[in-house]
C-alpha positions as CSV (number, residue, x, y, z in Angstrom):
1,M,-29.0,38.8,69.3
2,T,-25.4,39.1,69.7
3,A,-23.2,42.1,71.0
4,I,-21.9,42.1,67.1
5,F,-25.5,42.5,66.1
6,W,-25.8,45.7,67.8
7,Q,-22.5,47.0,67.3
8,E,-23.2,46.4,63.2
9,F,-26.5,48.3,63.7
10,G,-24.9,51.1,65.6
11,V,-22.7,51.9,62.6
12,L,-25.5,51.7,60.0
13,F,-27.5,53.7,62.2
14,V,-24.8,56.1,62.8
15,A,-24.3,56.1,59.1
16,A,-27.9,56.6,58.3
17,L,-27.6,59.8,60.4
18,I,-24.9,61.2,58.8
19,G,-26.7,60.8,55.4
20,S,-30.0,62.4,57.1
21,C,-27.9,65.5,58.2
22,A,-26.2,65.5,54.9
23,I,-29.1,66.0,52.5
24,L,-30.6,68.9,54.8
25,P,-29.0,71.9,53.0
26,Y,-30.1,70.4,49.3
27,S,-33.7,69.9,51.0
28,L,-33.9,73.3,52.7
29,R,-32.5,75.2,49.4
30,L,-35.5,73.5,47.7
31,L,-38.1,74.9,50.1
32,E,-36.6,78.4,49.6
33,G,-39.2,80.9,48.7
34,K,-42.1,78.5,49.5
35,P,-44.7,78.9,52.1
36,M,-43.8,77.0,55.4
37,R,-45.6,76.0,58.4
38,Y,-42.5,75.7,60.3
39,S,-39.3,77.7,61.0
40,F,-36.1,76.0,59.2
41,R,-34.9,75.1,63.0
42,T,-37.9,73.4,63.4
43,L,-37.9,71.4,60.1
44,V,-34.4,70.3,60.6
45,L,-35.1,69.0,64.0
46,L,-38.4,67.0,62.8
47,S,-36.6,65.6,59.8
48,V,-33.5,64.5,61.7
49,L,-36.2,62.9,64.4
50,Q,-38.0,61.2,61.8
51,N,-35.2,59.9,59.9
52,A,-33.8,58.6,63.4
53,V,-36.5,56.5,63.8
54,I,-36.9,55.1,60.4
55,F,-33.8,53.9,59.9
56,A,-33.4,52.4,63.2
57,V,-36.3,50.2,62.4
58,V,-35.0,49.5,58.7
59,A,-31.4,48.8,60.2
60,V,-32.5,46.4,62.5
61,L,-35.1,44.8,60.5
62,G,-32.6,44.6,57.6
63,L,-30.1,43.0,59.5
64,L,-32.3,40.5,60.6
65,A,-33.5,39.8,57.1
66,A,-30.3,40.2,55.3
67,H,-28.8,37.8,57.8
68,A,-31.5,35.2,57.3
69,I,-30.7,34.7,53.5
70,G,-26.8,35.1,54.1
71,L,-26.3,38.7,53.3
72,G,-25.4,41.6,55.1
73,A,-22.5,43.9,55.5
74,P,-19.1,42.0,55.2
75,Y,-16.9,45.3,55.4
76,V,-18.7,46.5,58.4
77,E,-18.5,43.2,60.0
78,A,-14.8,42.8,59.5
79,M,-14.2,46.0,60.9
80,L,-16.0,44.9,64.3
81,G,-13.8,41.8,64.2
82,D,-16.6,39.0,63.2
83,M,-14.8,38.2,60.1
84,P,-12.2,38.2,57.7
85,F,-11.7,41.2,55.8
86,P,-13.0,41.2,52.1
87,S,-11.4,41.7,49.4
88,G,-11.3,45.2,48.0
89,M,-11.8,44.0,44.5
90,G,-15.5,44.4,45.1
91,M,-15.5,48.0,45.9
92,V,-13.5,48.7,43.2
93,I,-16.1,46.7,40.8
94,A,-18.8,49.0,42.7
95,V,-17.3,52.2,42.1
96,A,-16.7,51.7,38.5
97,F,-20.2,50.4,37.8
98,G,-21.4,53.5,39.7
99,I,-19.3,55.9,37.5
100,I,-20.8,54.2,34.4
101,V,-24.1,54.2,35.4
102,G,-24.1,57.8,36.4
103,A,-22.5,58.6,33.0
104,F,-25.7,56.7,31.8
105,L,-28.1,58.6,33.6
106,L,-26.5,61.8,32.6
107,V,-26.7,61.4,29.1
108,A,-30.1,59.9,29.1
109,D,-31.8,62.8,31.2
110,L,-30.1,65.2,28.2
111,F,-32.6,63.8,25.9
112,F,-35.6,64.7,28.7
113,V,-34.3,68.2,29.6
114,P,-36.6,69.8,26.8
115,Y,-39.8,68.4,28.7
116,W,-38.8,69.5,32.1
117,P,-41.1,71.5,33.8
118,K,-40.0,75.2,35.0
119,P,-40.0,74.6,38.4
120,L,-37.8,71.5,38.2
121,V,-35.2,73.7,35.8
122,D,-35.5,76.1,38.4
123,A,-34.6,73.8,41.3
124,A,-32.0,72.1,39.6
125,L,-30.5,75.5,38.9
126,K,-30.5,77.0,42.3
127,T,-28.7,74.0,44.1
128,T,-25.4,74.5,44.5
129,L,-22.6,71.9,43.8
130,W,-21.6,71.3,47.4
131,E,-25.4,70.9,48.4
132,N,-25.9,68.0,45.5
133,F,-22.4,66.5,46.8
134,L,-23.8,66.3,50.4
135,A,-27.2,65.2,49.2
136,S,-25.3,62.1,47.6
137,F,-24.5,60.5,50.6
138,Y,-28.3,60.2,51.6
139,G,-28.8,58.4,48.2
140,G,-25.5,56.1,48.7
141,I,-26.3,55.4,52.4
142,N,-29.9,55.9,53.0
143,E,-31.6,54.5,49.9
144,E,-29.6,51.6,50.0
145,L,-30.2,51.1,53.7
146,L,-33.8,51.2,52.7
147,M,-34.2,49.7,49.3
148,R,-31.5,46.8,49.1
149,F,-30.4,46.2,52.8
150,F,-34.2,46.2,54.0
151,G,-36.6,46.1,51.2
152,L,-34.7,43.6,48.8
153,S,-33.6,41.3,51.9
154,A,-37.2,41.4,53.5
155,L,-38.8,40.1,49.9
156,V,-36.6,37.5,49.5
157,W,-36.6,36.4,53.1
158,L,-40.2,36.0,52.9
159,L,-40.1,34.4,49.6
160,S,-38.1,31.7,51.0
161,F,-40.7,30.3,53.1
162,I,-42.1,29.3,49.6
163,W,-38.8,28.7,47.3
164,Q,-35.3,28.5,48.4
165,P,-33.4,31.7,47.9
166,N,-31.6,31.5,44.2
167,P,-30.6,33.3,41.3
168,I,-33.8,33.5,39.7
169,I,-35.9,34.7,43.0
170,F,-32.9,37.1,43.5
171,W,-33.6,38.8,40.0
172,C,-37.1,38.7,40.1
173,V,-36.9,40.7,43.6
174,N,-34.2,43.2,42.4
175,V,-36.5,44.0,39.4
176,V,-39.3,44.7,41.4
177,M,-37.5,46.8,44.0
178,A,-35.9,48.7,41.1
179,I,-39.3,49.8,40.1
180,L,-40.1,50.5,43.4
181,F,-36.9,52.7,43.7
182,G,-38.0,54.6,40.7
183,L,-41.7,55.0,41.7
184,G,-40.4,56.1,45.1
185,H,-38.8,59.4,43.5
186,L,-42.3,60.4,42.0
187,P,-43.5,62.4,45.4
188,A,-40.4,64.2,45.6
189,L,-40.8,65.4,41.9
190,K,-44.2,66.2,42.1
191,G,-43.2,68.3,45.4
192,V,-40.9,70.3,43.2
193,A,-42.6,70.1,39.6
194,G,-46.1,70.5,41.2
195,S,-47.6,67.7,38.5
196,I,-46.1,64.8,36.5
197,S,-46.4,64.4,33.2
198,Q,-46.2,61.1,31.5
199,V,-42.8,61.8,29.8
200,M,-41.5,62.8,33.4
201,F,-43.2,59.2,34.8
202,A,-41.2,57.5,32.4
203,R,-37.9,59.7,33.1
204,A,-38.3,58.5,37.1
205,L,-38.3,54.9,36.1
206,L,-35.7,54.9,33.5
207,L,-33.2,57.1,35.5
208,N,-33.9,55.3,38.6
209,A,-34.2,51.7,37.8
210,P,-31.2,50.9,36.6
211,V,-29.8,52.2,39.5
212,G,-31.7,49.7,41.5
213,L,-30.6,46.7,39.2
214,V,-27.0,47.4,39.6
215,C,-26.9,48.1,43.3
216,G,-29.4,44.9,44.1
217,W,-26.8,42.8,42.0
218,L,-23.8,44.3,44.1
219,F,-25.2,44.0,47.4
220,W,-26.4,40.1,46.9
221,T,-22.5,39.8,45.3
222,Y,-20.5,41.8,47.6
223,G,-22.5,43.4,50.1
224,I,-24.3,46.3,51.2
225,E,-21.3,48.6,51.4
226,A,-20.4,47.9,47.4
227,A,-24.2,48.9,46.7
228,M,-23.5,52.0,48.7
229,A,-20.3,53.0,47.2
230,A,-21.8,52.3,43.4
231,H,-24.9,54.2,44.0
232,F,-22.9,57.2,45.9
233,S,-20.3,57.4,42.6
234,A,-23.4,57.6,40.4
235,D,-25.0,60.2,42.2
236,I,-21.6,62.1,42.1
237,V,-21.2,61.6,38.2
238,Y,-25.1,62.4,37.6
239,H,-25.4,65.2,40.5
240,I,-22.3,66.9,40.3
241,F,-21.3,66.8,36.8
242,G,-24.9,66.6,35.3
243,T,-25.8,70.0,36.9
244,V,-23.0,71.6,35.5
245,V,-23.9,70.4,32.2
246,L,-27.1,71.3,32.6
247,R,-26.6,74.8,33.5
248,R,-24.3,75.3,30.3
249,K,-27.2,73.6,28.1
250,V,-30.0,75.9,29.8
251,T,-28.2,79.0,29.8
252,K,-27.1,78.6,26.1
């Protein structure tokens, strides 16, 4: 492994730590009023340590798998002097797609609001816009490192031993990872709502799978930074403006 590899790892790992810390105010707000085995300080320490270990592994394996199939973090690599700086158009496209997807999620979720369990409504109402903003960094950075940079890359790399990577293989893997991305939100939903109805199960897939599909395509086309930018933009639209819309709808 070259020096550039470890420098790239360092950038991605620090970004993951920032995302892990950014979501803490949001997570701690959701825990208010619930019985806890540990103090807030202990929970914060354990959360940071756990994420540090997880994303150290994710960053290393993600780099190995992504580089093996010709993908990676081109903007980071350019910043480190390992390759020419990519065109900024990829990031513009990523942000535009993120805003569009976020708007779609916001509108789609309005149809599910009548089916939201009360604990989920209460949780959505008590988090502040600032906490939602910070939590968006976790979605944009950490979830993309886990699901796209590591998950998608690793699965395509494994399949490359059977088939040469091509658009068909990529889209099959992208669909699988998008579904897993949606299912991955169910534990958090159950932790807040207590149980998951069939409608809320469908909501988790409908609201998260499109994000996964778009971010997977952007990763494949422009690099992981584009996927991060799109995910972050979608979260800003959905979690910031969506919260404002939800509060007005609920309080009417």
